[in-house]
C-alpha positions in Angstrom: -0.4 -17.9 -4.9 -2.2 -17.1 -8.3 -3.7 -13.5 -7.8 -6.8 -12.1 -9.3 -4.6 -10.5 -12.4 -3.4 -14.0 -13.2 0.1 -13.4 -11.7 1.6 -15.7 -9.3 3.1 -13.8 -6.1 4.8 -14.9 -3.0 2.1 -15.5 -0.4 2.9 -16.4 3.3 0.9 -18.7 5.3 2.0 -19.6 8.9 1.2 -23.2 10.2 0.5 -23.2 14.0 -0.8 -25.4 16.5 -3.4 -24.6 19.2 -5.5 -26.9 21.5 -3.9 -30.0 19.7 -5.0 -29.1 16.2 -3.3 -27.6 13.2 -4.4 -24.1 12.1 -3.3 -21.6 9.4 -2.5 -17.9 9.6 -2.8 -16.7 6.1 -1.7 -13.0 5.4 -4.7 -12.3 3.2 -7.5 -14.4 4.5 -6.9 -14.7 8.3 -6.9 -17.6 10.5 -8.7 -21.0 9.8 -8.4 -24.6 11.0 -7.1 -27.6 9.0 -9.2 -30.1 10.9 -6.0 -32.1 11.7 -4.6 -33.1 15.1 -1.1 -32.1 15.9 1.2 -35.3 15.6 4.6 -35.8 16.9 6.0 -36.6 13.6 3.7 -34.5 11.2 3.5 -35.6 7.5 4.4 -32.2 5.8 3.0 -33.1 2.4 -0.3 -34.1 3.9 -0.3 -30.8 5.9 0.6 -28.8 2.8 -2.0 -30.3 0.7 -4.7 -30.0 3.3 -3.5 -26.3 3.9 -4.1 -25.4 0.2 -7.4 -27.2 0.4 -8.6 -25.5 3.1 -7.2 -22.1 2.1 -9.2 -22.4 -1.1 -12.5 -23.1 0.9 -11.7 -20.4 3.3 -10.9 -17.7 0.6 -14.1 -18.7 -1.5 -16.2 -18.5 1.7 -14.8 -14.9 2.5 -15.3 -13.9 -1.1 -18.9 -15.0 -1.3 -19.7 -13.2 2.1 -18.1 -10.2 0.9 -20.0 -10.3 -2.5 -23.2 -10.8 -0.5 -22.7 -7.8 1.7 -23.6 -4.5 0.1 -20.7 -2.4 -0.2 -20.9 1.3 0.1 -20.1 3.3 -3.3 -16.7 4.8 -3.2 -16.7 8.6 -2.9 -16.5 10.4 -6.2 -15.6 13.9 -4.5 -13.9 15.0 -1.5 -13.2 18.2 0.3 -9.6 19.6 0.3 -9.5 19.0 4.2 -10.6 15.3 3.6 -7.9 15.0 0.9 -5.1 16.4 2.9 -6.2 14.3 5.9 -6.1 11.2 4.0 -2.7 11.8 2.3 -1.1 12.8 5.4 -2.4 9.6 7.2 -1.0 7.5 4.3 2.3 9.5 4.3 2.9 8.5 7.9 1.8 4.8 7.2 3.9 4.3 4.2 7.3 2.6 5.1 9.3 4.5 2.7 10.6 8.1 2.3 7.3 10.0 1.2 6.9 13.4 -0.3 3.6 15.1 -0.5 3.2 16.8 -3.8 0.4 19.5 -4.7 -1.1 19.3 -8.0 -2.7 22.5 -9.3 -5.8 21.9 -11.3 -7.5 25.1 -12.2 -8.5 26.9 -9.1 -7.8 24.1 -6.8 -4.7 22.1 -5.5 -4.9 18.4 -4.9 -2.4 16.7 -2.5 -0.8 13.2 -3.3 1.6 11.2 -1.7 4.8 10.0 -3.7 7.2 7.2 -2.8 9.5 4.7 -4.4 9.1 1.3 -3.0 12.1 0.0 -4.8 14.8 1.9 -6.9 13.0 0.9 -10.2 9.3 1.6 -8.9 7.4 4.6 -8.2 4.1 4.9 -6.3 1.6 7.7 -6.0 -1.3 7.6 -3.4 -4.5 9.7 -4.4 -7.4 9.3 -2.0 -10.0 8.9 -4.7 -8.0 6.3 -6.8 -5.7 4.5 -4.2 -2.1 3.8 -5.0 -0.8 3.6 -8.6 2.4 1.5 -8.8 4.6 1.4 -12.0 8.2 0.6 -13.1 9.9 4.0 -13.8 13.5 5.0 -14.5 12.9 8.8 -14.4 14.4 10.4 -11.2 12.3 13.6 -11.9 9.7 13.1 -9.2 7.5 16.2 -9.9 7.5 15.2 -13.5 6.4 11.6 -12.6 3.6 12.9 -10.3 2.3 15.1 -13.0 2.2 12.3 -15.4 0.3 10.0 -13.0 -2.1 12.9 -12.1 -2.7 13.3 -15.9 -3.4 9.7 -16.3 -5.8 9.8 -13.3 -7.7 12.5 -15.4 -6.6 15.4 -13.8 -5.8 18.6 -15.9 -2.3 19.5 -14.3 -1.5 23.3 -14.5 1.4 23.1 -11.9 3.0 20.9 -9.5 5.2 21.5 -6.4 6.5 19.4 -3.3 5.4 20.3 0.1 8.5 21.6 2.0 7.4 19.8 5.2 5.9 16.4 5.2 4.5 14.5 8.4 7.6 12.4 8.6 10.0 14.6 7.0 13.2 15.9 8.5 14.4 19.2 8.2 18.4 19.2 7.3 20.2 22.5 7.3 23.8 22.9 6.2 26.1 26.0 6.3 29.5 26.3 4.5 31.1 28.8 7.0 34.5 30.1 5.9 35.6 30.4 9.6 34.5 29.4 13.0 31.7 31.4 14.5 32.2 32.5 18.2 29.5 32.7 20.7 
């Protein structure tokens, strides 16, 4: 599917039948009717063409409706409590190992969630800006977070990872020279 940034990306649409009619379930735009009856031997090309046409109409309708509805302005400031709550919720939802970093900016510290969606990508979630995604070969996570925070306009004085995260696991190991008796 052609995206707003001009790049084509994979896009999933499921063709389903319900009450004798064909419907589509689109991953971005929800469910919509094709206006075609279910047949014993469906013509796949005709259904594909119809699905593309109806998807375009359905998407345009949703976009027009969204543009007509006044959208609240996004916040420009958040309290420390709001920030950590948002970052903690995001860290629990992200389906990859996630580390919360604290970015020291003057007298305040701002939490962000750092994760790697793939071996070659990094992502940083910051509540006021959303998620930044980039190709990156550096394995120094703290340095990467510091660079991203700087690009977001923060003056970074220091940075440190949180020792415990919402989904983290504490692993301890001891190299004992001899058996310990109880």
